[in-house]
C-alpha positions as a Python dict, from the first residue, in 0.01 Angstrom:
ca = {
    (1, 'M'): (0, 0, 0),
    (2, 'T'): (-122, -112, -342),
    (3, 'K'): (110, -124, -639),
    (4, 'T'): (65, 118, -930),
    (5, 'E'): (96, 41, -1301),
    (6, 'W'): (335, 245, -1515),
    (7, 'Y'): (418, 246, -1883),
    (8, 'F'): (788, 272, -1964),
    (9, 'E'): (909, 310, -2320),
    (10, 'Y'): (1260, 377, -2439),
    (11, 'E'): (1436, 419, -2772),
    (12, 'L'): (1763, 241, -2840),
    (13, 'Q'): (2049, 480, -2903),
    (14, 'Y'): (2308, 203, -2910),
    (15, 'N'): (2192, -159, -2911),
    (16, 'R'): (2468, -345, -2732),
    (17, 'P'): (2447, -703, -2601),
    (18, 'G'): (2314, -728, -2245),
    (19, 'L'): (2137, -390, -2246),
    (20, 'L'): (1795, -535, -2169),
    (21, 'G'): (1947, -740, -1887),
    (22, 'D'): (2103, -428, -1737),
    (23, 'I'): (1771, -242, -1743),
    (24, 'S'): (1590, -542, -1594),
    (25, 'S'): (1849, -559, -1315),
    (26, 'L'): (1803, -187, -1247),
    (27, 'L'): (1428, -233, -1223),
    (28, 'G'): (1481, -524, -985),
    (29, 'M'): (1707, -318, -757),
    (30, 'L'): (1436, -52, -745),
    (31, 'S'): (1173, -316, -656),
    (32, 'I'): (985, -248, -981),
    (33, 'N'): (819, -551, -1140),
    (34, 'I'): (788, -604, -1516),
    (35, 'I'): (437, -716, -1612),
    (36, 'T'): (475, -719, -1992),
    (37, 'I'): (754, -635, -2232),
    (38, 'N'): (758, -608, -2611),
    (39, 'G'): (918, -427, -2901),
    (40, 'V'): (713, -120, -2996),
    (41, 'E'): (762, 30, -3340),
    (42, 'K'): (1115, 61, -3478),
    (43, 'S'): (1405, 63, -3227),
    (44, 'R'): (1171, 106, -2931),
    (45, 'R'): (1083, -122, -2644),
    (46, 'G'): (782, -85, -2417),
    (47, 'M'): (714, -225, -2071),
    (48, 'L'): (420, -234, -1834),
    (49, 'L'): (564, -196, -1486),
    (50, 'L'): (429, -238, -1134),
    (51, 'S'): (571, -34, -849),
    (52, 'K'): (467, 11, -487),
    (53, 'Y'): (650, 342, -449),
    (54, 'D'): (617, 627, -700),
    (55, 'E'): (952, 768, -590),
    (56, 'N'): (1122, 459, -734),
    (57, 'I'): (984, 555, -1076),
    (58, 'V'): (1135, 901, -1026),
    (59, 'R'): (1470, 737, -941),
    (60, 'L'): (1444, 519, -1253),
    (61, 'R'): (1399, 824, -1473),
    (62, 'S'): (1686, 1006, -1304),
    (63, 'I'): (1927, 716, -1350),
    (64, 'L'): (1837, 642, -1714),
    (65, 'E'): (1869, 1009, -1810),
    (66, 'T'): (2240, 983, -1726),
    (67, 'V'): (2312, 696, -1971),
    (68, 'D'): (2365, 736, -2344),
    (69, 'T'): (2251, 393, -2466),
    (70, 'V'): (1875, 456, -2425),
    (71, 'K'): (1643, 755, -2447),
    (72, 'I'): (1323, 758, -2241),
    (73, 'T'): (1029, 832, -2470),
    (74, 'K'): (744, 762, -2225),
    (75, 'L'): (723, 704, -1850),
    (76, 'R'): (368, 756, -1730),
    (77, 'K'): (52, 593, -1600),
    (78, 'P'): (-53, 361, -1886),
    (79, 'K'): (-316, 469, -2134),
    (80, 'L'): (-521, 228, -2343),
    (81, 'R'): (-295, 289, -2644),
    (82, 'D'): (10, 203, -2432),
    (83, 'K'): (-134, -130, -2319),
    (84, 'L'): (-230, -222, -2674),
    (85, 'A'): (114, -122, -2802),
    (86, 'V'): (285, -360, -2559),
    (87, 'R'): (32, -633, -2628),
    (88, 'H'): (58, -614, -3008),
    (89, 'G'): (400, -460, -3063),
    (90, 'K'): (279, -149, -3243),
    (91, 'Y'): (89, 171, -3181),
    (92, 'I'): (-253, 246, -3319),
    (93, 'H'): (-245, 559, -3532),
    (94, 'R'): (-450, 870, -3466),
    (95, 'D'): (-532, 1137, -3721),
    (96, 'E'): (-282, 1420, -3681),
    (97, 'E'): (-553, 1689, -3683),
    (98, 'D'): (-844, 1503, -3522),
    (99, 'H'): (-718, 1283, -3239),
    (100, 'K'): (-1051, 1107, -3191),
    (101, 'T'): (-1014, 956, -3541),
    (102, 'I'): (-812, 634, -3528),
    (103, 'R'): (-693, 452, -3838),
    (104, 'F'): (-645, 81, -3903),
    (105, 'V'): (-577, -135, -4207),
    (106, 'R'): (-720, -479, -4267),
    (107, 'A'): (-395, -647, -4162),
    (108, 'E'): (-447, -493, -3815),
    (109, 'L'): (-788, -648, -3746),
    (110, 'G'): (-650, -815, -3433),
    (111, 'I'): (-549, -490, -3267),
    (112, 'L'): (-869, -321, -3392),
    (113, 'V'): (-1088, -585, -3227),
    (114, 'D'): (-880, -562, -2908),
    (115, 'F'): (-908, -181, -2907),
    (116, 'M'): (-1285, -183, -2956),
    (117, 'A'): (-1329, -452, -2691),
    (118, 'E'): (-1146, -232, -2439),
    (119, 'L'): (-1378, 57, -2529),
    (120, 'Y'): (-1679, -170, -2477),
    (121, 'K'): (-1557, -277, -2133),
    (122, 'S'): (-1551, 81, -2007),
    (123, 'D'): (-1833, 194, -1782),
    (124, 'D'): (-1869, 512, -1989),
    (125, 'H'): (-2134, 502, -2259),
    (126, 'K'): (-1979, 594, -2592),
    (127, 'L'): (-2087, 674, -2946),
    (128, 'I'): (-1845, 514, -3192),
    (129, 'G'): (-1843, 566, -3568),
    (130, 'V'): (-1683, 322, -3812),
    (131, 'R'): (-1585, 428, -4164),
    (132, 'G'): (-1474, 192, -4438),
    (133, 'M'): (-1535, 64, -4788),
    (134, 'P'): (-1729, -257, -4870),
    (135, 'R'): (-1609, -596, -4746),
    (136, 'V'): (-1323, -457, -4538),
    (137, 'G'): (-1448, -617, -4214),
    (138, 'K'): (-1633, -338, -4032),
    (139, 'T'): (-1934, -529, -3900),
    (140, 'E'): (-1735, -845, -3831),
    (141, 'S'): (-1487, -646, -3620),
    (142, 'I'): (-1768, -479, -3424),
    (143, 'V'): (-1926, -817, -3344),
    (144, 'A'): (-1592, -984, -3263),
    (145, 'A'): (-1511, -702, -3019),
    (146, 'S'): (-1849, -756, -2852),
    (147, 'V'): (-1763, -1123, -2801),
    (148, 'C'): (-1421, -1033, -2657),
    (149, 'A'): (-1582, -784, -2419),
    (150, 'N'): (-1848, -1041, -2318),
    (151, 'K'): (-2122, -803, -2431),
    (152, 'R'): (-2442, -880, -2619),
    (153, 'W'): (-2472, -712, -2958),
    (154, 'L'): (-2799, -602, -3119),
    (155, 'F'): (-2841, -503, -3483),
    (156, 'V'): (-3072, -203, -3505),
    (157, 'S'): (-2995, -180, -3876),
    (158, 'S'): (-2748, -396, -4065),
    (159, 'T'): (-2671, -597, -4379),
    (160, 'L'): (-2446, -862, -4226),
    (161, 'L'): (-2671, -1162, -4294),
    (162, 'K'): (-2979, -998, -4436),
    (163, 'Q'): (-3108, -646, -4442),
    (164, 'T'): (-3219, -566, -4087),
    (165, 'V'): (-3427, -262, -3990),
    (166, 'R'): (-3567, -281, -3637),
    (167, 'N'): (-3869, -73, -3538),
    (168, 'E'): (-3882, -183, -3176),
    (169, 'L'): (-3694, -372, -2908),
    (170, 'I'): (-3841, -643, -2690),
    (171, 'Q'): (-3820, -660, -2313),
    (172, 'G'): (-3465, -727, -2202),
    (173, 'E'): (-3305, -564, -2505),
    (174, 'Y'): (-3288, -228, -2330),
    (175, 'S'): (-2969, -270, -2131),
    (176, 'K'): (-2653, -72, -2061),
    (177, 'D'): (-2458, -395, -2119),
    (178, 'N'): (-2572, -427, -2482),
    (179, 'I'): (-2382, -305, -2787),
    (180, 'Y'): (-2625, -136, -3027),
    (181, 'I'): (-2513, -152, -3392),
    (182, 'I'): (-2657, 89, -3649),
    (183, 'D'): (-2580, 100, -4021),
    (184, 'G'): (-2618, 463, -4132),
    (185, 'V'): (-2675, 368, -4495),
    (186, 'V'): (-2949, 113, -4427),
    (187, 'S'): (-3125, 341, -4180),
    (188, 'K'): (-3122, 636, -4419),
    (189, 'K'): (-3241, 437, -4721),
    (190, 'R'): (-3488, 188, -4573),
    (191, 'A'): (-3612, 317, -4237),
    (192, 'N'): (-3954, 451, -4144),
    (193, 'D'): (-4060, 688, -3865),
    (194, 'Q'): (-4084, 405, -3610),
    (195, 'H'): (-3723, 307, -3679),
    (196, 'W'): (-3596, 662, -3628),
    (197, 'Q'): (-3795, 689, -3307),
    (198, 'L'): (-3627, 369, -3187),
    (199, 'I'): (-3285, 511, -3275),
    (200, 'R'): (-3360, 825, -3073),
    (201, 'E'): (-3452, 608, -2775),
    (202, 'I'): (-3134, 402, -2810),
    (203, 'M'): (-2919, 713, -2839),
    (204, 'Q'): (-3045, 820, -2496),
    (205, 'L'): (-2948, 490, -2333),
    (206, 'P'): (-2631, 482, -2117),
    (207, 'A'): (-2482, 213, -2343),
    (208, 'I'): (-2233, 170, -2625),
    (209, 'K'): (-2365, 265, -2969),
    (210, 'V'): (-2165, 181, -3283),
    (211, 'V'): (-2263, 348, -3610),
    (212, 'E'): (-2130, 223, -3941),
    (213, 'H'): (-2100, 502, -4201),
    (214, 'P'): (-2141, 785, -3947),
    (215, 'D'): (-2117, 1053, -4217),
    (216, 'I'): (-2434, 918, -4380),
    (217, 'F'): (-2601, 873, -4042),
    (218, 'V'): (-2560, 1240, -3944),
    (219, 'Q'): (-2716, 1349, -4273),
    (220, 'A'): (-3045, 1189, -4166),
    (221, 'T'): (-3044, 1284, -3797),
    (222, 'E'): (-3003, 1577, -3563),
    (223, 'Y'): (-2661, 1442, -3457),
    (224, 'N'): (-2328, 1555, -3597),
    (225, 'I'): (-1977, 1412, -3616),
    (226, 'D'): (-1871, 1609, -3307),
    (227, 'D'): (-2115, 1397, -3102),
    (228, 'F'): (-1903, 1086, -3166),
    (229, 'D'): (-1645, 993, -2903),
    (230, 'Y'): (-1438, 792, -3152),
    (231, 'I'): (-1426, 762, -3530),
    (232, 'I'): (-1258, 442, -3647),
    (233, 'E'): (-1140, 420, -4007),
    (234, 'L'): (-1073, 76, -4153),
    (235, 'R'): (-899, 40, -4491),
    (236, 'S'): (-778, -250, -4702),
    (237, 'D'): (-442, -72, -4719),
    (238, 'E'): (-301, 264, -4611),
    (239, 'N'): (-359, 423, -4952),
    (240, 'E'): (-725, 328, -4989),
    (241, 'E'): (-964, 624, -5012),
    (242, 'I'): (-1290, 601, -4820),
    (243, 'T'): (-1555, 749, -5049),
    (244, 'Y'): (-1932, 761, -5020),
    (245, 'E'): (-2006, 814, -5389),
    (246, 'P'): (-2114, 451, -5443),
    (247, 'I'): (-2346, 484, -5143),
    (248, 'K'): (-2498, 808, -5269),
    (249, 'E'): (-2563, 655, -5610),
    (250, 'T'): (-2721, 347, -5454),
    (251, 'A'): (-2947, 570, -5246),
    (252, 'F'): (-3082, 723, -5565),
    (253, 'G'): (-3143, 384, -5717),
    (254, 'Q'): (-2865, 387, -5976),
    (255, 'D'): (-2689, 66, -6078),
    (256, 'N'): (-2326, 105, -5981),
    (257, 'G'): (-2217, -252, -5918),
    (258, 'F'): (-2274, -240, -5542),
    (259, 'S'): (-2561, -390, -5349),
    (260, 'M'): (-2681, -293, -5005),
    (261, 'F'): (-2524, -619, -4878),
    (262, 'D'): (-2182, -485, -4984),
    (263, 'F'): (-2211, -202, -4735),
}
């Protein structure tokens, strides 16, 4: 019988010396192995567990519900967010109203790259949008996640090194293992019909597509925000507002202090 992974998280009600040792001993008596352990958010501790028998997990819950020093907050098969929380010691934050929108700040680039890399590794083809102001690290994070996931990245449109607008792909660039990166601003402002035809072809591929500035992208295409599987928002700090006014002014040729390289 193969062992099953579980995510166990508890909140400290009374942090007395030796509490972690007591819980570890209990897990040992139930033949449950600890894979990873870390503090998660304030006063919480998370563990990735491995158990051969599901009934031992049921026993663990039953026993811990009788003690007053800890409160079980999660005991379930691990989700991606759970694994990242144990790995990095904090949860990624979803939008309260739209759960497919996930928010990061620049100080969390490590967990952002890790999160995107895990998305890239999935066999499911996904459409991912990335929102953020200039020079916050959007493109760099997308590329770094591709490296972590051991995937090849292709710029369909971008301003990372120079303004890139592809009108065709060469043989070998059509692959489900590639990460296709599209900058919605560059495509809308600079692209021709051949470029948009290429984007339509790429959108039909069973591969990961990442679109920077998805709100601008949907203005120029038949796609809408609901077509995206994830929307990632990256800010310099929690209070930064993501606005597209500078982009709109640039599109009309006004001088606003931003260049296309900034975006």
